[in-house]
C-alpha positions in Angstrom: -43.3 -22.6 32.3 -41.4 -22.2 28.8 -38.0 -21.7 28.2 -37.1 -19.2 25.3 -34.4 -20.9 23.1 -31.5 -18.2 22.3 -29.5 -18.8 18.9 -26.4 -20.2 19.5 -23.3 -18.5 17.7 -21.3 -21.2 16.2 -17.4 -21.4 15.5 -18.4 -20.7 11.7 -20.7 -17.7 12.5 -17.9 -16.3 14.8 -15.3 -16.8 12.3 -17.6 -15.0 9.2 -18.1 -12.0 11.7 -14.5 -11.7 12.3 -13.8 -12.0 8.5 -16.4 -9.4 8.0 -15.0 -7.2 10.6 -11.4 -7.4 9.2 -12.4 -7.0 5.7 -14.4 -3.6 6.7 -11.3 -2.2 8.6 -9.0 -3.1 5.6 -11.4 -1.2 3.1 -11.7 1.9 5.5 -8.4 2.1 6.7 -6.5 0.4 3.6 -5.2 3.6 2.2 -4.1 5.2 5.0 -1.8 2.1 5.8 -0.7 2.3 2.2 0.0 5.5 2.4 1.9 5.4 5.5 4.2 2.5 3.9 4.9 4.7 1.0 5.8 7.4 3.0 8.6 5.2 4.8 9.9 3.4 1.8 10.2 7.0 0.0 11.8 8.1 3.2 14.7 5.8 2.9 14.8 5.4 -1.2 14.7 9.0 -2.3 17.0 11.7 0.2 14.8 14.6 -1.4 11.3 13.2 -0.3 11.2 13.6 3.2 12.0 17.1 3.3 9.6 20.1 4.2 9.9 21.6 0.9 8.5 18.5 -0.7 5.7 17.8 1.8 4.6 21.3 1.2 4.5 20.9 -2.2 2.6 17.8 -1.7 -0.2 19.3 0.6 -0.7 22.1 -1.7 -0.9 19.8 -5.0 -3.2 17.2 -3.1 -5.6 20.4 -1.9 -7.2 21.2 -4.9 -8.1 17.8 -6.1 -9.3 17.0 -2.2 -11.6 19.7 -2.4 -13.2 18.5 -5.7 -13.1 14.8 -4.3 -14.9 15.8 -1.3 -17.8 16.9 -3.6 -17.3 13.4 -5.5 -17.5 11.5 -2.3 -21.0 13.1 -1.3 -22.1 12.2 -5.1 -20.8 8.9 -5.4 -22.2 7.7 -1.8 -25.5 8.6 -3.4 -24.7 6.0 -5.8 -24.3 8.6 -8.5 -21.3 9.9 -10.5 -20.4 13.5 -11.7 -17.9 13.6 -14.7 -18.1 17.3 -15.2 -16.0 18.2 -12.5 -12.8 18.8 -14.4 -14.6 21.1 -16.8 -16.5 22.8 -13.9 -12.9 23.1 -12.4 -11.5 24.8 -15.2 -14.5 27.4 -15.6 -13.9 28.0 -12.2 -10.5 29.0 -12.7 -11.3 31.2 -15.7 -14.2 32.9 -13.8 -12.2 33.7 -10.9 -9.4 35.4 -13.2 -12.2 37.5 -14.7 -13.5 38.0 -11.3 -10.6 39.1 -9.8 -10.8 42.7 -11.2 -13.3 43.3 -8.2 -10.9 42.0 -5.5 -11.3 38.8 -3.7 -15.1 38.5 -3.5 -15.1 38.9 -7.2 -12.5 36.0 -7.6 -14.4 33.6 -5.1 -17.8 34.3 -5.6 -18.3 34.6 -9.0 -17.2 30.8 -9.5 -19.1 29.8 -6.8 -22.3 31.3 -7.9 -22.2 30.1 -11.7 -20.4 26.6 -10.7 -23.4 25.9 -8.3 -25.7 27.1 -11.1 -24.2 24.2 -13.0 -24.8 21.9 -10.0 -28.2 22.9 -9.8 -29.0 22.4 -13.5 -27.3 18.8 -13.2 -29.2 18.2 -10.0 -32.6 19.1 -11.6 -32.0 16.6 -14.5 -30.9 14.0 -12.2 -32.9 14.2 -9.3 -36.2 15.5 -10.6 -36.0 14.6 -14.3 -35.2 11.1 -13.7 -32.0 11.3 -16.3 -28.9 8.9 -15.7 -26.2 10.6 -13.8 -23.6 9.3 -16.3 -25.4 11.1 -19.2 -26.0 14.5 -17.9 -22.6 14.8 -16.3 -20.9 13.7 -19.5 -23.1 16.4 -21.2 -21.7 18.8 -18.7 -18.2 17.6 -19.3 -18.4 18.6 -22.9 -20.4 21.3 -22.9 -18.8 23.3 -19.9 -15.3 22.6 -21.4 -16.5 24.3 -24.6 -17.8 27.2 -22.6 -14.0 27.5 -21.2 -12.9 27.9 -24.7 -15.7 30.1 -25.8 -14.7 32.8 -23.0 -11.0 32.1 -24.0 -11.4 32.6 -27.6 -10.5 28.8 -28.1 -7.9 28.8 -25.7 -5.8 31.9 -27.2 -6.5 34.0 -24.2 -5.1 33.3 -20.8 -6.7 35.8 -18.4 -4.3 36.8 -15.6 -4.8 37.8 -12.2 -3.1 40.8 -11.3 -4.7 41.5 -7.7 -1.9 40.9 -5.0 -4.6 40.0 -2.3 -6.1 37.5 -5.0 -2.7 35.6 -5.5 -2.1 35.9 -1.8 -4.9 33.7 -1.7 -3.3 30.8 -3.3 0.0 31.4 -2.6 0.3 32.8 0.7 -0.4 30.9 3.7 -0.2 30.4 7.3 2.1 28.4 9.9 4.1 26.9 7.0 0.8 25.8 5.0 -0.7 27.6 1.7 -4.2 28.8 1.8 -5.4 26.2 -0.4 -4.6 23.4 2.0 -6.1 25.1 4.8 -9.4 25.8 2.9 -8.9 22.1 1.9 -8.9 21.0 5.7 -11.8 23.0 6.5 -13.8 21.7 3.7 -13.1 18.2 4.9 -14.3 19.0 8.4 -17.4 20.6 7.2 -18.0 17.6 4.8 -17.4 15.1 7.7 -19.6 16.8 10.0 -22.3 16.9 7.4 -22.1 13.3 7.1 -21.9 12.5 10.7 -24.4 14.8 12.2 -26.1 16.3 9.1 -30.1 16.0 8.6 -29.7 14.4 5.8 -26.4 12.3 6.3 -28.2 8.9 6.9 -30.6 9.8 3.8 -27.5 10.2 1.9 -26.0 6.8 2.6 -29.4 5.1 2.5 -30.0 6.3 -1.0 -26.6 4.7 -2.4 -27.5 1.7 -0.1 -30.7 1.1 -2.0 -33.0 3.9 -3.6 -35.7 1.9 -3.8 -35.7 1.1 0.1 -35.2 4.9 0.8 -38.2 5.6 -1.2 -40.2 3.0 0.9 -38.9 4.7 4.0 -40.3 7.9 3.2 -36.9 9.7 2.8 -36.3 12.6 0.8 -34.5 10.8 -2.1 -34.6 13.2 -4.9 -33.9 16.5 -2.6 -30.7 14.5 -1.3 -29.5 13.7 -4.8 -30.0 17.0 -6.0 -28.1 18.3 -3.0 -25.1 16.3 -3.6 -24.9 17.6 -7.4 -24.8 21.0 -6.0 -22.4 20.5 -3.7 -20.2 18.9 -6.2 -20.6 22.1 -8.5 -19.4 24.4 -5.7 -16.6 22.1 -4.6 -15.0 22.0 -8.1 -15.9 25.6 -8.6 -13.6 26.7 -5.1 -10.8 24.3 -6.4 -10.5 25.9 -9.7 -10.8 29.3 -8.2 -8.2 28.7 -5.6 -5.6 27.1 -8.5 -6.3 30.0 -10.5 -5.0 32.0 -7.4 -2.1 29.7 -7.0 -0.9 30.1 -11.0 -1.9 33.8 -11.1 -4.2 32.7 -14.1 -7.3 30.9 -15.7 -5.9 28.5 -17.8 -8.4 27.0 -20.1 -6.8 23.4 -20.4 -6.7 22.8 -16.7 -8.6 19.9 -15.3 -8.5 17.5 -18.2 -9.1 14.2 -16.5 -9.6 15.6 -12.9 -12.9 13.7 -12.9 -10.9 10.5 -13.2 -8.6 11.5 -10.5 -11.2 12.4 -8.2 -13.2 9.2 -8.6 -10.0 7.1 -8.1 -9.3 9.2 -4.8 -13.0 8.6 -3.6 -12.7 4.4 -4.6 -9.2 4.2 -3.1 -10.2 5.9 0.1 -12.9 3.0 0.7 -15.9 4.4 -0.8 -17.8 2.0 -2.7 -18.9 3.0 -6.2 -22.2 1.4 -5.9 -22.8 3.8 -3.1 -24.0 3.4 0.6 -20.7 3.3 2.2 -17.5 5.6 2.6 -16.3 8.6 4.3 -14.2 11.9 3.7 -11.0 10.6 6.0 -10.7 7.8 3.6 -11.0 10.2 0.9 -8.4 12.5 2.1 -6.0 9.2 2.3 -6.9 8.4 -1.2 -6.0 12.0 -2.7 -2.6 11.9 -0.8 -1.9 8.3 -1.9 -2.4 9.3 -5.3 0.0 12.5 -4.9 2.5 10.7 -3.0 2.7 8.1 -5.6 3.0 10.4 -8.4 5.6 12.5 -6.2 7.8 9.1 -6.0 7.3 8.4 -9.6 8.7 11.8 -10.2 11.6 11.2 -8.1 12.7 8.5 -10.2 13.0 10.6 -12.8 13.5 8.2 -15.5 9.9 7.4 -16.1 8.0 8.8 -19.1 4.5 10.0 -19.0 3.0 7.0 -20.4 4.9 4.8 -17.8 3.4 6.9 -15.1 0.0 6.5 -16.7 0.4 2.8 -17.0 1.8 2.6 -13.1 -1.6 4.7 -12.2 -3.6 2.8 -14.1 -2.6 -0.6 -12.8 -2.5 0.7 -9.1 -5.9 1.9 -9.5 -7.2 -1.8 -11.0 -5.7 -3.5 -8.2 -7.4 -1.0 -5.5 -10.8 -1.8 -7.2 -10.3 -5.4 -7.4 -9.2 -5.5 -3.5 -12.5 -3.4 -2.9 -14.7 -5.9 -4.8 -13.3 -8.5 -3.0 -13.9 -7.1 0.5 -17.1 -5.8 -0.2 -18.2 -9.2 -1.3 -16.4 -10.6 1.9 -18.7 -8.5 4.0 -22.0 -9.8 2.3 -21.3 -13.3 2.7 
């Protein structure tokens, strides 16, 4: 009778597993931990920080970026990138202002329709045309921003929203929360459910982990890549429409650099830029962390915009370095 020999787990292997588990937890929950620390420090350092009005302002300012970042998370999970979201965000705001003449339906459906078409076109070029996401979405960034200026006479015309119901969509709310915050939470919940239980959820992660392996497994890689850019376009358009309702106008210059903030929030939240790993709870923490940092900088009041940019840039660089180290630790 032969005895099967089971592989022994030595101390070195146990330490490695423990190290990988710790690195994974830090990567997933690091943004939330830092966010909690900043909230505590800010509350003690600035008397005006831990107030209901300030927290309401943080939530409102975060909501627009969060909706955009949800779409960006889906894209980055597949190993892609969407540089056009800032321009699509501005386009959504302009279309919402023009569509507000038909009430809430026009202010919401028009930007969703057009921005969804933008996502479809980019998704087709990337998923089925085999073009690089960076090039396609960079062209979208430039081209759509040009379209925005064309629609507003080179930015000279700022379409206003005069419909009270539309402005209430941006400025009204329930239980002390403005509607953009409530909608952002709903978008996060729906996105999280799709990633956890959706039919293509595992394919999204598989494509980001290894596209070639996903193809060999017979997964619908092209369809998934196409879908995430449509989702990104819809999210950017919705966020732009809500921002226009909040500000009562469609501003052509809004959203410049928003794509970088969205990417930063996603990465800070623990999603790997190479794809295959991440979640929307981390993205939410990343968005809130960026907004809180900006709020704390404004609390100081003596820092110029250039210094604020330097602080934000250094913080992002540190986060990317930490994420890279943690990722390598998990692969050792």
